[in-house]
N, C-alpha and C positions, 0 to 999 in steps of 0.2 A: 546425573541428578543435580550436581553443583552448577553445571552449565545452564540447566533449565531454570534454576533459582536465580542465577545472575541475569538471565534474559527477562525474567519477570520484574526484577528490581530496576533494570534499565528502562523497561516500559513504564514502570511506576514513576521513575524520576522524570521521564519525558512528559508524562501527563501532568505531573506536579509543576514542572517548569512551564508547561503551556498555560496552566491556570495562573501561575505567577505573572507571566508575561501579559496575559489577558487582563489581569487585575491592574498591573502597572499601566497598561494602555488606557484603561478606564480612568485611573487616577490622573494620568497625564492629560487626558481629554477634559476632565472636570477642572483641573487646574488651569488649562488653557482657556476654557470658557469663562472661568471666574476672573482670571487676571487679564487676559488679552481681549476677551469679548464681553467682559462683565457689564460695562456701561451700556453697550448696545442692547443686551438682553434685558437689562433692568428697564431701559427706556421702552423696550418692546412690551414688557409686562405692564408698565404704567399706561401705555397707549391703549392696551386692551381692557384695562380695568378702571381707568380714570378718563373722564371726559367732561368738557364744559357743556352743560345743558342749558337750553334757553329757558328764561324765566319770563313769562308774559307780563306786560305792564297792565295797570288798571286802565280800562277804556274810559275815554272822556264821557261826560254827561251830555244829554240833549235836553235843552230847556225850552219852555214856551216863552212868549214875549214878556210875560210878567215874572219870569224867573222860576216858575213851577217846573218840577222835574217831569219830563216826558219819557226819558230812558236813562237808566243808571246801572252801574255795575256794583253789585253787593258782594263784599268779600266773604268767601267761604273757605274752609280749611279741612285738610286731611291730616290726621294725627297718627304718627308712628312713634315707636319706642325702640331705642338701641339698648338692649338689655346686656350688652357686653361693653358699654361705654367705659373709657379708661378710668374714670373716677368713681364708677358705681361698684363699690366694694360689697363683698358677700354679706358681711355683717350688717351693713347699712341697708341693703336690699331686704334682708330677712326681717329687720326691725320695722321697716316702713311699708312693706307690701300689703299688710293687713289694712292699715288705714287708707292707703292709696286705693285699694279695691273698693272700700266702702265709699270713698268720695266719687269714684267713677260710677258706681251703681246709683248713687243719689243724683248725679248730674244727668246721666243719659237714660236711666230707668229702663234699660233694655235687658240687663242681666243682673243677677244677684251678686252680692258681695263675694260669695263663695266661687261663683263662676269666674269673675274677674281675677280673683286670687289664683285660681287654678291655671287660667290662661297665662298670667304673668310668670308664674313659677315654672310652668312647662317651657315657655319661650326662653326663660333664663337658663334652664337646664340644657336646652337644645342649642344654645348659643345664637339665638335670633338677634340680628343687629338692625332689623327694620320691621318690627312687628306692627301690623296695621291695627290701630286701636279703634279708630272711628273715621268715617268719611263724611265730608260735606257738613261740618258743624258751623255754627254761627260765630260771629266775632265775640259775642258775649260769652259763649261756651269756651272758646279757646282762651279768653282772658281768665276765666275761672280755673281752667286746667293748669295754668302757670302758677297758681297758688297752692296746688295740691302737694302732699308729702312726696318727696323725691323730685318731682317735676319742678318744684320751686328752686332747686339747686342748679338748674340749667342743663344744657345738653351733655356736658362732659361728666357731671356727677349724677344727674338724674335721668339722662337718656332721652329726654323729650325732644322730638323732631316735629315741627309744624310746617306744613307746606301750604302756602296761600294760593287759592284759586279765586275765580270770580264768576258770578252768574248775572246775566243781563236781565233786568227787570223793567217793565213798563208800569209805573205806579197807577196810571189811569186805565190800564188794561186795553180795551178795544178803542179808546178814544184816539182818533187819527192814527190807528195802529199801522195801516199799510203805508202811509206817508212817512212815518217814522222808520218803518221797515226793519230789516235785520241783516246782519253780516254773518254769512255761513262759512265755517271753517272748511267744509266739504266743497271743493271747487266745482263739483258736478251739480250742485244746487245753486241756483242763481241768487245772489244777494240783491236786495231791493231797497228803495227809499233813501232817506237821509243817512242811515247807517252805512249804506253802500257808497253813496256819492261823496261823503265826507270821511270815508274810512282812513285816508292818509293823515287826517288831522286827529281823528278820534282814537286811533289804535295805539299811539305812543311808540316808544322804542324798547325793544326786547333787552332784558338783562342776561347775565351769565352767572352760572353757579357751578362750581367744581363738584362733580358727582362720582361716586365709586360704584362699580357694578359688583354686587354680591351674589350669594347663592340664589338660584332661581331666576337670574337675569334681572333682578330688581336693582334700580339705581338709588343710591343713598347719598345725601349730602355729606361732603367731607368736612366742611366748616360750618359754623353757626350762621355767619353772614354771607350774603351773595358777594361774589368777586366783582361783578359789575351790576349795580342796582338798576332795575328797569325804570324808565322814565314814563310816567303816566301820560295818557293822551290829553289833548286839548278838548275843551268843551265847545259845543255848538249851540248857539241861541237861534231859535226859529222865529218866524213871524206869527206863528199860530197863537190865537187868543183862546184860552181854555174855555171861558164862558161862552164865547160865540161858537166854538167847536161843539160844545155840549148842546147848544140850541140847534145847530145845523143837523147834528146826528139824530136828535129826537124828532125834529121836523121831518127829516127824510124818512125815518123809520115809520112815523105815523102815516105818511103818504103812501109808502110801499104797502103797508098793511091795508090801508083804505082801498087801494086799487088792485090789491092782490098781485103786485108786480114781482117779477123775479129778481130784479136788481135796479139800482139807481145810484146817482151821486149828487152831491151838492157842494158848491164852491162859493166862498165869499172872499172877494178881492178888493182891497182898498184902492179907490180910483186913482188918486194922485201918485201913489208910490208903487202900485203893483204888488204890494205885500199881501200874501194869501193868509187871511185871518182864520179861515176854517176850510177844511176839505174832508168831506165824508164820502165813503164808498161802502155800500151794503149789498149783499147778495143773499138770496134765500138759502138757509142752511138745509142740510140733508133731511132733517126731521120736518121741514116745511112749516114749522110754527115760529121759527126764529130766523133772524138775519145775522150775518157775520161779515166782517171786513177781511177779504182775502185777495182782492185785486183792486188796483187803483184805476178804476174806469175813467175818472176825471182826467187823468194824464195819459193813460196807456191804451185806450181803446177808441179808435175812430169809427164813426157811424154817420149815416145820413142825418144832417141837422134838421131836416123838415122845415116847418114854418118859421123857426127861429132865424133862418137864413134870409127871410124876406127883407129884413133891414138892410142887408148888404146889397140886394137887388135894387131896392128903392134908392139907396145912397149912390149907387153906380149911375143910375139914370139922372139923378139930380146933379152929380158931379159933371156929367157930360152935357148938362144943360137941357135935357129933354123934358123934364117935368118939374113942377113945384107942388107943394102940398095941397094947394088950393085947386090945382087942375083936376079934371074928372076922368074916370075910367069906368068901363061898363062891366058889371058882373053878370049881366043877363039874368037868367033864371037860376043862377048858381051852377050852371053846367056849360061846358064849351067843348065842341068837337075838334079834335086835332087830326093831324095827318095819320093815315092808316086806320081811321075809324076809332081811334083811342079817345076816350072821354076824360076830361078833367072836371072834377066836381068840387064845390065848396062844402064845408061841413054844415053850413046853414041851408037847409032845404028851401028851395024857391029863390035863393039869392037875395041881393039887395038892390038890383037894378043899377042905374047909373049913379055913382057916388063919387065923392072927392077922393083923391089919392090918399089923403090923410085918413079918411074913413075906411077905405079899402085895407089899409095897413092896420088900422085899429081893430077891425073885425077879422083880420087875418084871412082875407079872401084869396083863395088860390087863383080863381079866375081873374080877379081884378089885377093882382100883381103880375101874373104871367102875361096878361094882355099888354101891360106896359113894356115888358121885356120883348115880346114878339113885335109890337108896333115899331119899336125904335132900333132893334138889333137883328131882326130876322134877315136882313140883307147882308149883314156882316157880324155874325154871332161871335167871331173871335174878338171883336172890339169889346164886347161885354165881358168875355173871359179876361182880356188884358186889363180892363178897368178894375175888375175884382182883384187881380194879382197886384195891381198898382196900389191898392189899399191894403196889401199884405194879408189878405184873408187866407191865402194858401201858404203862408210861411210857417216853418217850424220855429218853435219858441226858444230853442237852445236852453232848456230848463236845467236847473241845478241838480236834479235827480234823473236817473236813466229811465228809459222805457217809452219815450214819446215817439209815436209813429209819424211818418211824413203825411201831411194832409193830401187829399186828392181833389183837384179841381180839373175836370175833364176839358181837354182842348179839342178844337174842331178837327184836328188832323188825326186824332186817335181812332182806332179801329171801331170802337163801340159808339162813336158819335152817330146820332140818328136825327131824323127830322123832328123828333119830339124832345131832343136833348135840351134845347134852349128853354122851352117853357118849364120843363121839369127841374132843371138846374136852378131856375129863378125862384122856385119855391122850396129848394133845399133837398132835392133828390139827385141821384146819379153823382153824388159827391161824398166825400168823407172828411169829417173834422172831429177832433176830440172836443169834449165839453170845455176844456180849458182854452183851446185854440179859439173857439167861438166866443167864450167869455172875454178873451183878450181883445177881440174886435169890438164887442159891446162896450168894454171898458174904455177903449179909445174914443168912442162916440161920447161917452159920459165925461171924458177928460178933455173935451173941446178939441178933439181931433189928434191929440197926442197919444200915440201908442207906447205903453211902457211894458217892459219885460216882467212877467210874473216872477216873484221872488218868494222863496221859502225860508 
């Protein structure tokens, strides 16, 4: 019996010794981690809970030529409250929470005083350090907040945390909207217009703020001020004249409605400088009763220029010394048979007979102008194409905003050149130009032969 009792005691001592050794091992490990590796694990903790977060700058403004705002960033604010702020004592909170709730209810008018009081007290009880109070408030509202009970004491004593955001606005709404454009944060959506082209100037330099990750994965500012203040973007002044822009858009809208057109554009460019004073682009909306600006046809869409190209044909023939304005050309009866039985017709039924070159151009005679091209270039049509290229009709303009397609002026060696290509190219078909590319050519004529680059 004694031997059995001793055996039990020995086993008990061994178990106890095992627990003691295990406990000592834990204490030794904790001591080692605290002393030998303490700095390492402390830095590891900070790296997981503290981080410098980017603070976006205010984007620069875009102005019309007279200084009117075309696009600007309006400051907006998200408001949070740290209800465990170091200086926010229990007695002070209980004393001021009632009046604070009343002020919040009067300002935002979305909750009663009792609701705000309940939310604040529950958040205080639960230890909320980043209670979202309100999103997207105005500058005036956030200024008022800073005068409220508790909040007027600052972040440490009052717990108020204000995060500044910004919202891009176009004060004149649709006016020149597509040319002003937009800059998308989502890279999968293409940015357009001046906002895109001058983004490096407009966007400014990002700042830095030390933030702490708290419960729920939310990041809360550590300090009241930013560690590195953001540098606001530069402003961009455009050539657009607001009064002329308004006139151009209304004139375009009236014409689209009168002719029940699907879309159209209008551009006004200053002759001597190339400054674009107005640029309007409208397309029929889905409801078919209204028009909206959603694509820059003036800059971004090439099409057959049609009769507007006759000026280039006439000037090519004059440059090569083949015709003068007082020379004559035959429009026949307003119809001409081409190779393969294809007929070319004038819009004026019956034609004009034999008229001066000047008259043929003035009445926009397809037959009269194409007759000039065929008479003088049919043996060497590439000479006609080369003359047009020498006048820079087919040049890209290297515009300040993206989206300009390359113009197309068909050459004689291309696969789709045919026996009727020369006469049809001469009156603006089988080619592609954007409205601004064609306008630039016309502007060079008005500018005594000096072609200037369009500027926005």
